[in-house]
N, CA, C and O of each residue as an XYZ file, in Angstrom:
496
protein
N      23.895     -4.549    -16.555
C      23.007     -5.403    -15.246
C      23.290     -6.139    -15.059
O      23.578     -6.789    -16.063
N      23.506     -6.787    -13.852
C      23.231     -8.699    -13.297
C      22.348     -8.668    -12.402
O      22.466     -8.055    -11.341
N      21.453     -9.277    -12.721
C      20.734    -10.341    -12.474
C      20.502    -11.928    -12.343
O      21.459    -12.644    -12.637
N      19.215    -12.574    -11.892
C      18.810    -13.679    -12.239
C      17.161    -13.539    -11.990
O      16.470    -12.954    -11.156
N      17.007    -14.031    -12.666
C      15.794    -14.645    -12.921
C      14.306    -15.806    -12.489
O      13.873    -16.575    -13.348
N      13.751    -15.747    -11.208
C      13.719    -16.808    -10.304
C      12.767    -17.908    -11.317
O      12.704    -19.131    -11.193
N      11.929    -16.869    -12.542
C      10.936    -18.037    -13.180
C      10.622    -17.199    -14.406
O      10.479    -15.986    -14.254
N      10.502    -17.753    -15.625
C       9.953    -16.919    -17.043
C       8.934    -15.912    -16.754
O       8.305    -15.843    -15.698
N       8.835    -15.275    -17.579
C       7.111    -14.428    -18.017
C       6.052    -15.362    -18.288
O       6.534    -16.401    -18.740
N       5.096    -15.393    -18.214
C       4.129    -15.515    -19.350
C       3.268    -15.106    -19.975
O       2.611    -14.452    -19.166
N       2.662    -15.024    -21.188
C       2.025    -14.181    -21.700
C       1.078    -14.352    -21.876
O       0.883    -15.290    -22.648
N      -0.185    -13.623    -21.330
C      -1.807    -13.867    -20.935
C      -1.671    -13.216    -22.433
O      -0.758    -12.532    -22.895
N      -3.315    -13.817    -23.238
C      -3.950    -13.088    -24.297
C      -5.290    -13.176    -24.294
O      -5.955    -13.916    -23.569
N      -5.722    -12.359    -25.173
C      -8.207    -12.961    -24.760
C      -8.501    -13.751    -25.765
O      -8.436    -13.703    -26.993
N      -8.963    -14.761    -24.661
C      -9.172    -15.964    -25.737
C     -10.577    -16.505    -25.674
O     -11.204    -16.017    -24.734
N     -11.169    -17.260    -26.306
C     -12.153    -18.040    -26.200
C     -11.978    -19.728    -26.236
O     -11.352    -20.329    -27.108
N     -12.754    -20.419    -24.960
C     -12.950    -21.870    -24.942
C     -13.616    -22.537    -25.770
O     -14.846    -22.558    -25.819
N     -12.524    -23.404    -26.810
C     -13.646    -23.996    -27.620
C     -14.498    -25.276    -26.947
O     -15.415    -25.598    -27.703
N     -14.450    -25.995    -25.873
C     -15.046    -26.387    -24.944
C     -15.110    -26.435    -23.284
O     -14.415    -25.621    -22.676
N     -15.986    -27.436    -22.492
C     -15.956    -26.674    -21.476
C     -14.783    -26.808    -20.317
O     -14.293    -27.831    -19.840
N     -14.474    -25.279    -20.003
C     -13.348    -25.034    -19.477
C     -13.148    -26.383    -17.808
O     -12.070    -26.750    -17.340
N     -14.587    -26.814    -17.296
C     -14.344    -27.564    -16.518
C     -13.763    -29.749    -17.263
O     -13.314    -30.726    -16.664
N     -14.043    -29.566    -18.335
C     -13.684    -30.942    -18.348
C     -12.320    -30.537    -19.834
O     -12.432    -30.433    -21.056
N     -10.840    -30.389    -18.617
C     -10.079    -29.682    -19.125
C      -9.641    -31.690    -19.754
O     -10.237    -32.580    -19.147
N      -8.908    -31.993    -20.595
C      -7.810    -30.269    -21.159
C      -8.467    -29.651    -21.911
O      -8.620    -29.784    -23.125
N      -8.974    -28.791    -21.053
C      -9.823    -27.694    -22.826
C      -8.747    -26.971    -23.921
O      -7.521    -26.871    -23.967
N      -9.770    -26.562    -24.700
C      -8.776    -25.772    -26.172
C      -9.701    -24.748    -26.180
O     -10.932    -24.762    -26.213
N      -8.347    -23.264    -26.118
C      -9.343    -22.516    -26.473
C      -8.802    -21.981    -27.894
O      -7.878    -22.525    -28.499
N      -9.435    -20.947    -28.304
C      -8.401    -19.992    -29.382
C      -8.198    -19.138    -29.094
O      -8.864    -18.693    -28.159
N      -7.164    -18.328    -29.673
C      -6.705    -16.761    -29.201
C      -7.282    -15.932    -30.262
O      -7.565    -16.309    -31.399
N      -7.386    -15.076    -29.899
C      -7.870    -13.345    -30.180
C      -7.054    -13.358    -31.582
O      -7.504    -13.625    -32.696
N      -5.996    -13.070    -31.294
C      -4.796    -12.789    -31.785
C      -4.874    -13.664    -33.180
O      -4.488    -13.088    -34.197
N      -5.210    -14.619    -33.258
C      -5.137    -15.669    -34.711
C      -6.182    -15.582    -35.371
O      -6.230    -16.148    -36.463
N      -7.590    -14.656    -34.754
C      -9.012    -14.338    -35.395
C      -9.118    -13.628    -36.401
O      -7.998    -13.253    -36.747
N     -10.012    -13.201    -37.137
C     -10.305    -12.525    -38.181
C     -11.461    -11.625    -36.979
O     -11.585    -11.870    -35.779
N     -12.412    -10.226    -38.053
C     -13.237    -10.133    -37.169
C     -14.718    -10.733    -37.999
O     -15.739    -10.047    -38.031
N     -14.607    -12.391    -38.773
C     -16.224    -12.342    -38.562
C     -16.270    -13.714    -38.010
O     -16.910    -14.630    -38.525
N     -15.371    -13.833    -36.654
C     -15.674    -15.040    -35.446
C     -16.415    -14.116    -34.617
O     -15.937    -13.037    -34.267
N     -17.620    -14.530    -34.282
C     -18.305    -14.298    -33.702
C     -18.189    -14.421    -31.920
O     -19.143    -14.339    -31.147
N     -17.190    -14.572    -31.666
C     -16.709    -15.431    -30.322
C     -16.873    -14.228    -28.826
O     -16.414    -13.102    -28.631
N     -17.933    -15.340    -27.822
C     -18.119    -13.728    -26.388
C     -16.035    -14.234    -26.198
O     -15.624    -15.391    -26.110
N     -15.319    -13.202    -26.190
C     -14.311    -13.361    -26.179
C     -13.795    -13.226    -24.488
O     -14.250    -12.364    -23.736
N     -13.050    -13.968    -24.190
C     -12.541    -13.721    -22.643
C     -11.505    -13.434    -22.144
O     -10.660    -14.315    -22.300
N     -11.034    -12.208    -21.363
C     -10.049    -10.883    -21.592
C      -9.052    -11.951    -20.771
O      -9.205    -12.908    -20.012
N      -8.214    -11.396    -21.228
C      -6.804    -12.145    -20.779
C      -5.939    -12.139    -19.752
O      -5.087    -12.992    -19.504
N      -6.196    -11.094    -19.127
C      -6.539    -11.315    -17.299
C      -7.033    -12.629    -16.590
O      -6.748    -13.052    -15.470
N      -8.047    -13.281    -17.790
C      -8.845    -14.018    -17.199
C      -7.937    -15.145    -17.253
O      -7.976    -15.769    -16.192
N      -7.069    -15.674    -18.170
C      -6.221    -16.413    -19.056
C      -5.597    -17.431    -17.553
O      -5.191    -17.018    -16.467
N      -5.733    -18.781    -18.040
C      -4.462    -19.223    -16.621
C      -3.246    -20.156    -17.858
O      -3.231    -20.304    -19.080
N      -2.287    -20.643    -16.617
C      -0.946    -20.709    -17.290
C      -1.340    -21.534    -18.462
O      -1.371    -21.167    -19.637
N      -1.732    -23.076    -17.818
C      -1.972    -23.268    -18.901
C      -1.888    -23.098    -20.156
O      -1.062    -23.625    -20.901
N      -2.906    -22.211    -20.502
C      -3.658    -22.096    -21.787
C      -2.348    -21.116    -22.415
O      -2.138    -21.117    -23.628
N      -1.426    -20.219    -21.391
C      -0.456    -19.784    -22.000
C       0.413    -20.695    -23.369
O       0.729    -21.882    -23.287
N       0.693    -19.743    -24.655
C       1.698    -19.907    -25.868
C       2.567    -19.592    -25.549
O       3.414    -20.294    -26.103
N       3.181    -18.649    -24.704
C       4.119    -17.617    -25.321
C       4.989    -17.500    -23.660
O       4.515    -16.943    -22.670
N       5.957    -17.994    -23.717
C       6.983    -17.622    -22.827
C       7.831    -16.570    -22.729
O       8.482    -16.414    -23.763
N       8.094    -15.692    -21.760
C       9.595    -14.918    -21.885
C      10.422    -14.784    -21.468
O       9.898    -14.761    -20.354
N      11.535    -14.630    -21.233
C      12.952    -14.755    -19.880
C      13.281    -13.640    -20.090
O      13.803    -13.548    -21.201
N      13.229    -12.672    -19.529
C      13.839    -11.755    -19.430
C      15.620    -11.159    -19.183
O      16.258    -11.396    -18.157
N      16.012    -10.584    -20.052
C      17.492    -10.655    -20.030
C      18.044     -9.572    -20.151
O      19.033     -9.753    -20.861
N      17.916     -7.956    -19.691
C      18.103     -6.998    -19.665
C      16.814     -6.812    -18.911
O      15.766     -7.458    -18.931
N      17.366     -5.249    -17.928
C      16.922     -4.688    -17.611
C      17.727     -2.998    -17.459
O      18.621     -2.960    -16.614
N      17.445     -1.702    -18.203
C      18.101     -1.101    -18.112
C      16.925      0.008    -17.936
O      15.844     -0.277    -18.450
N      17.092      1.735    -16.986
C      16.742      1.856    -16.469
C      16.854      3.678    -16.907
O      17.692      4.328    -16.282
N      16.006      4.394    -17.953
C      15.936      5.841    -18.523
C      15.259      5.973    -18.249
O      14.442      5.202    -17.745
N      15.189      8.228    -18.641
C      14.194      8.769    -18.976
C      13.436      8.564    -20.189
O      13.985      8.094    -21.186
N      11.718      9.013    -20.170
C      11.120      8.897    -21.280
C      11.807      9.095    -22.720
O      11.939      8.394    -23.724
N      12.304     10.818    -22.203
C      12.551     11.217    -23.437
C      14.137     10.899    -24.114
O      14.679     11.514    -25.033
N      14.619      9.835    -23.401
C      15.908      9.012    -24.077
C      15.769      7.726    -24.980
O      16.604      6.827    -25.085
N      14.471      7.826    -25.649
C      13.817      6.898    -26.479
C      14.573      7.318    -27.862
O      14.832      8.494    -28.120
N      14.927      6.128    -28.805
C      15.871      6.317    -28.909
C      14.621      5.376    -30.501
O      13.851      4.438    -30.297
N      14.820      5.940    -31.617
C      14.104      5.759    -33.024
C      14.139      3.995    -32.631
O      13.174      3.408    -32.141
N      15.502      3.324    -32.980
C      14.860      1.927    -32.885
C      14.002      1.760    -31.151
O      12.951      1.118    -31.140
N      14.224      2.015    -30.575
C      13.023      1.340    -29.056
C      12.101      1.806    -30.104
O      11.529      0.927    -30.748
N      11.785      3.403    -30.470
C      10.543      3.445    -30.878
C      10.161      2.247    -31.656
O       8.995      1.951    -31.396
N      10.807      1.293    -32.675
C      10.147      0.542    -33.279
C      10.078     -0.809    -32.502
O       9.391     -1.798    -32.757
N      11.076     -0.573    -31.365
C      10.725     -1.701    -30.395
C       9.767     -1.970    -30.325
O       9.426     -3.032    -30.845
N       8.579     -0.959    -29.480
C       7.785     -0.630    -28.823
C       6.368     -1.227    -29.616
O       5.398     -1.868    -29.211
N       6.816     -0.613    -31.110
C       5.711     -1.190    -32.123
C       5.131      0.276    -33.186
O       4.363      0.387    -34.141
N       6.013      1.246    -32.358
C       5.636      2.608    -33.754
C       6.820      2.517    -34.949
O       8.051      2.484    -34.941
N       5.955      2.497    -35.800
C       6.057      2.913    -37.029
C       6.939      1.157    -37.922
O       6.348      0.077    -37.905
N       7.863      1.284    -38.353
C       8.404      0.779    -39.256
C       9.664      0.712    -39.496
O       9.923      1.865    -39.152
N      10.995      0.144    -39.918
C      12.275      0.003    -40.204
C      12.452      0.653    -41.640
O      12.819      1.815    -41.813
N      12.236      0.022    -42.346
C      11.726      0.760    -43.809
C      11.694      1.660    -44.092
O      12.332      2.200    -44.996
N      10.505      2.326    -42.998
C      10.403      4.304    -43.393
C      11.024      4.884    -42.982
O      11.534      4.750    -41.869
N      11.245      6.040    -44.035
C      12.253      6.853    -43.131
C      11.879      8.281    -42.668
O      12.632      9.247    -42.552
N       9.980      8.168    -42.328
C       9.569      8.968    -40.997
C      10.324      8.858    -39.845
O      11.080      7.913    -39.620
N      10.052     10.249    -38.756
C      10.555      9.725    -37.493
C       9.331      9.506    -36.653
O       8.272     10.133    -36.654
N       9.751      8.374    -35.865
C       8.801      7.540    -35.201
C       8.437      8.107    -33.205
O       7.672      7.875    -32.269
N       9.412      8.788    -33.516
C       8.871     10.391    -32.149
C       8.329     10.724    -32.152
O       7.432      9.909    -31.935
N       7.972     11.579    -32.257
C       6.324     11.466    -33.011
C       5.095     11.044    -32.490
O       4.374     11.528    -31.617
N       4.974      9.837    -33.343
C       4.394      9.321    -32.865
C       4.031      8.398    -31.643
O       3.016      7.728    -31.452
N       5.138      8.557    -30.885
C       5.360      7.599    -29.794
C       5.413      8.919    -29.040
O       4.225      8.822    -29.346
N       5.535      9.759    -28.542
C       5.168     10.359    -27.715
C       3.665     10.933    -27.754
O       3.144     11.533    -26.814
N       3.006     10.636    -29.080
C       1.450     11.060    -28.955
C       0.682      9.650    -28.605
O      -0.547      9.695    -28.536
N       1.293      8.506    -28.401
C       0.814      7.773    -28.053
C       0.893      7.385    -26.508
O       0.053      6.854    -25.782
N       2.614      7.978    -26.171
C       2.893      7.271    -24.950
C       1.659      9.374    -24.103
O       1.311      9.568    -22.938
N       1.448     10.303    -25.287
C       1.137     10.750    -23.546
C      -0.240     11.101    -23.638
O      -0.598     12.237    -23.326
N      -1.375      9.896    -24.196
C      -2.679      9.884    -24.435
C      -2.602      8.352    -23.157
O      -3.571      8.356    -22.397
N      -2.123      7.793    -23.046
C      -2.259      6.914    -22.004
C      -1.697      7.646    -20.363
O      -2.391      7.672    -19.346
N      -0.507      8.100    -20.473
C      -0.286      8.730    -19.351
C      -0.227     10.548    -18.718
O       0.007     11.079    -17.633
N      -0.476     10.876    -19.684
C      -0.069     12.940    -19.277
C      -1.228     12.895    -18.331
O      -1.035     13.730    -17.447
N      -2.547     12.146    -18.136
C      -4.073     12.422    -17.121
C      -3.159     12.250    -15.785
O      -3.334     12.708    -14.656
N      -2.208     11.495    -16.266
C      -2.143     10.873    -14.220
C      -0.515     11.717    -14.071
O       0.276     11.302    -13.224
N      -0.165     12.834    -14.918
C       0.425     13.451    -14.123
C       2.466     12.854    -15.362
O       3.616     13.290    -15.403
N       1.843     11.959    -15.901
C       3.571     11.155    -16.432
C       3.463     11.542    -17.667
O       3.696     10.585    -18.405
N       3.088     12.999    -18.551
C       3.466     12.921    -19.547
C       4.513     12.945    -20.322
O       5.460     12.436    -19.723
N       4.822     13.326    -21.472
C       6.325     12.815    -22.038
C       7.264     13.794    -21.733
O       8.485     13.671    -21.631
N       6.387     15.032    -21.563
C       6.979     16.217    -20.532
C       7.607     16.768    -19.518
O       8.156     17.849    -19.305
N       7.299     15.256    -18.612
C       7.813     15.249    -17.133
C       8.728     14.510    -17.155
O       9.570     14.621    -16.264
N       8.863     13.620    -18.056
C       9.842     13.160    -18.531
C      10.204     12.163    -17.682
O      11.294     12.282    -17.124
N       9.250     10.795    -17.363
C       9.147     10.111    -16.189
C      10.746      9.078    -16.288
O      11.082      8.703    -17.411
N      11.606      8.701    -15.104
C      11.629      7.519    -15.249
C      10.903      6.058    -15.746
O       9.815      5.634    -15.357
N      11.686      5.514    -16.571
C      11.186      3.820    -16.989
C      12.087      2.880    -17.126
O      13.308      2.992    -17.238
N      11.480      2.026    -17.113
C      11.703      0.101    -16.735
C      12.334     -0.662    -18.233
O      11.845     -1.771    -18.448
N      13.323     -0.182    -19.226
C      13.041     -1.122    -20.565
C      13.933     -2.612    -20.569
O      15.090     -3.023    -20.649
N      12.892     -2.972    -20.461
C      13.081     -4.835    -20.172
C      13.790     -5.421    -21.329
O      14.041     -4.568    -22.180
N      14.075     -6.272    -21.539
C      15.205     -6.923    -23.381
C      14.279     -8.315    -22.854
O      13.708     -8.173    -21.773
N      14.139     -9.411    -23.445
C      13.743    -10.640    -23.517
C      14.198    -11.786    -24.463
O      14.844    -11.520    -25.476
N      13.911    -12.873    -24.183
C      13.931    -14.076    -25.749
C      12.561    -14.552    -25.371
O      11.993    -14.357    -24.296
N      12.159    -15.143    -26.314
C      11.264    -15.788    -26.404
C      11.705    -17.332    -26.246
O      12.269    -18.006    -27.108
N      11.284    -17.782    -24.817
C      11.214    -19.486    -24.859
C      10.745    -20.772    -25.749
O       9.602    -21.228    -25.737
N      11.748    -21.237    -26.465
C      11.009    -22.033    -27.541
C      10.029    -22.672    -26.779
O      10.061    -22.577    -25.552
N       8.884    -23.516    -27.538
C       7.609    -24.603    -26.576
C       8.046    -25.784    -27.007
O       7.498    -26.820    -26.630
């Protein structure tokens, strides 16, 4: 598929302000970098301003497929299992998919259409 991307995607993360947001430039810590002993009051990712984003992605390809067409490699790309193990990743993917989407009528057995986005990280 050929297409043009107008602007890259910026990734929002759960974060905490280190100093007052009103006194820009403010600094923040990211939840993904902190251990469980940090007693911060985390701000949900939906509230992260653009300037605080540290990850930018550029979409390189878009494919449309049925969810039941997912491959083992796709399951790994979705974060299910590890490529070094010999276990089949699809059962765990199906379980995770149904936990999120089955109640909305979009379970694995319904075989909905899904968008598969491929992207690359833009160097910062």
